[in-house]
N, C-alpha and C positions, 0 to 999 in steps of 0.2 A: 504493499500499499504506500502511497505517497505521504510523506511527513509533512505536517504544517510549516515547519522551519527548517532552515538550513544548518548545517553541521555546526556552525560557528554560533549561531543563536542559542543551540542546546547547550554547547560548552559554556557560553556566558551565563545561561540561565542556571546551570548547574552550579556555578560558582557564586551566583546570587542567592539561590536557594539553600546552599551549604552554609553561607554567611548569616542568612536568617534563622537557620536551625541553631547554629552557634550563638546567636543573640538569644534565643528562647532558653538555651541551656544557661547562659549567664542570668537571665531574669529569673530563672528557677532558683539559683543559688545552691551553694554547698548543702544546705540542710534536706534538699528534695532529692539528691541523687539517689538515696536508697529507697525512696518512695515508688511504689508501683505505679506504672503509667495506666491512667483510667481505661483507655482504648486498647492496651496491650497488657492486661493485669498479670501475665505471666513474666513480664519485664519490668525491671526498675529503669528510672530515667538514665542510670549509668548504663545499664545493659542495652538500652535502646540506642545510645550514643555510641557503644562499642560495636553493635550489629551494624550500624550505618557507616561508621569509619572503617570497619573491617570490609565491608561490601565496597568501598572505595578503592581500597587496596587490590581487592579482588577484580574490579572492573579495569584497573590500571594494568594489573599484572596480564590479564586475558588479551587486551589492546595491544600493549607494547610487545609481547612475544608473538602476537598474532597467532594465538593458540588455534591448534587445529582440531582438538578434542577437549571433553570437559576437564576443568581444573577445579581441584577440591579447595575450598576456602581455607582449609587448615593446612594447605600446603604453601600458602602465600606468607610471606615474612611480614611480622609485624600485624597480622590481621587479628591477633587474639587480644589486643588492647594493652594498656600500660599497666594494669595490675588493679586489683580491687581496692589497694590502700592509696590509690593516688588521688589528689586532690582535684578540685574543679579547674583550676588554671591548667594543671598538666594535662587532665582529660580532654579540655578544649583544644589544647595546643596540638595533641596527638590527633584529634577529630580534624582539625583544620589542615594539618600536614596531609593527611589522607585525601582530604578533597582536593588540596592543591596537586597532589600527585594524579589523581584521576584526570582533573582538567588538563594537566599538561600532556598526559599520555593521550588523550583525546584529541587534543589539538595538533599534536605532532603527527597523528596517525593519518594515512590517506581513508577518508571516511568510507570509501567503497572497497577497502581491501578485504581479501576474503580472510574472516575471522570467526572462531567458533562462537556461537550462541546456542541457547536452548530453544530458540524460537525459530522463525521461518526466514529471518534476515540476518545473514551471517557477515556483519560488517561491523565497523567501529560506530557507524551511524546509528545502529539499533542500541549500542551500549550508551551512546551520549543521551539518546531519549528515555531509554530506560532508567538511568541513573538519575535523570533529572526529575522524573516522575515519582522514582522511589523516594527522593528527597523531599518532594512536595509531600506526599502522605505522611511520611515520619515527622516532617516539621509539623504537621497537624498535631501528631501524638506529643510533641514536645511542647506545643502551645498549650495543650490540654493540661499536661503535667505541670507546667509553669504557671497556669492560670492566666495566660496572655491571650490576646485577640489573634485569631489566625485569618489571614486573607491571602488570596492568590489571584493573579491577574486573570480576568475571563478568557483570554486567549490560551494561556497555560491550562487552566482548568478544562476547557473544551477539549484540548488535545490529551489531557490525562483521560477523560472519558473515552475518546477515540482508541487511544492505546489499549485501555483496559478492556473494552469491548472487543477489539481485534485479537488480543491474546486469548480470550475466551472462546474464540472459534477455533484455535488451532488444534490439530489433533495431538500434538506433541503434549499440550496442557490437559486435554481431555484424557489421556492415557495415565498420566500423573495423578488426576485429582478424580477420585471416585465419586466425590458429592456432586459434580456436574452431570452424572445420569440420574439425578433426581428431577432434573428438568424434563427428561424423557416422558414422565407421567402427565405432562401438561403440553404434549406436543399440539400444535395449532393455536396456541395462545400468544398474545401479543402484549409487549409493555410499551409504554410511551414515556419518555423523560422530557419535561417541559419546562426549561427555565423560565423563571418569571421575569429575568432581568437579561434578556437576549442581548448579549454584547455585540458591540459594533466592531468588525474586524475579525471576529472569531469564526471565520468561515471554513468550510470544507477546503482542504489544500488543493483539490483539484476542482472546485467550483465555487467561486465567490459569492454565487447567489444561493448556495444552499442554506436553509435556515439552521440555526444552532438549536436543533432538537434531535432526538434519537427515537428510533422505532426499532424494537428487538422482537423478533420472531422467533417462537420455540417451534423446531420442525422435527420430524422423525429422524433419529439418527440412522446413517449408512451402516450397512452390515460391515463394511471394511473402510474404517475412517483413517487409514495410516497415509493417505496423500491427501492434499487440499484440505478444505474446511471441514470441521467435524460433523457437518450437516445436522446436527442437533440444535443448532443456534446460528442466526444470521442477523445482521443489524445494517442499517443505513441512517444517514441523516435526513430527516424528514419529519412532517407531520401527518399523522392518521390516526383514527379512531383505534383504541385498543381495550383490552380487557381491564387493564389497570394503568393509570397515569401518576407519575410521581411529579409534582410541580413545586417549584420553589427557587430561591437563588441558586445560581449555578454553582457556586462554591458548596453550598449546602447539599445539592443533588450529588455533587462528587463525594462528599463526606458520608451521606447515606449508602452511595454504591459501595465505598470503601469500609463501610461498617464503623466509621468514626462518629457518626450521628444517627439517633435511633430514626427508624421510619415515623415514629409516633411524635417526633418533636414537633412542637407548634410552629417551627421554622419551615416546614414543608407541608404539603397538601396531598394526600393520597385518594384519587377517585376511581373507584370501581371496586376491583377484587383484590382486597388487601392480601388475602392467603396467597395470592399468586406473587405478590411482590415479596411477602415473607419467604416463600419457597426459593424464589430467585436469590435473594440476599443469604440465605442458609446455603445454597447449592454453590454459590460464587465465593464464598467467604475462604480467606487463607488462614482462618484461626485453626 
């Protein structure tokens, strides 16, 4: 699929989002490092930071070495973090070093060079986009842990939704994630994501006139989905009647999709079959 932005824009956005994550970490303060993250209760804020900082080093290693096969994060130097007894300043410095390493590796790479990934795009361009959106979502976690406001530009939020829906169609993910098969029981159903604050400029990368809304169709899965789309799910930008619609500010729709905001929040509105939306969220969760 075509990406919304060029490689350098993703690299710049990754650096920006990592800086905002570091700011949220600083706002939380040292006393909250051991507190559970509300949206990832199995992690403390320290562990969330180590997860993302380790991921940056993993991304950098894959891109810099032009990996041709899967790389275990455990085999990447420095990915385990600076230690549980380190203070906030040292943890933040370690995190920032990882972010800079990832951005540098991505900027130095040919965005189209053959490079391993677990998805359908085997290039550094995939990793620049993936790293950016991974940071956006985990920054929301950090902001919630710190008690600070989370905002993201509408263009980036829309691209996060695009990428998330695309990844969910991949047979690679369906093979790894059994819960996606829960959607098969509602084959033929349709969901509609309707931002109440449709942004200017957050258009489809291939069609500037495409509305910033999404239609998701649940279809019967193919008997053999080893190649091409998983055939249990398709989506497109557009407006259409659906069995359930989720309406609200674009950032909040993203947070609901990523299970960072409950669907019963007063910040969003559910119109139609709520059980279908609940099934969707349960099936697509990475918890």
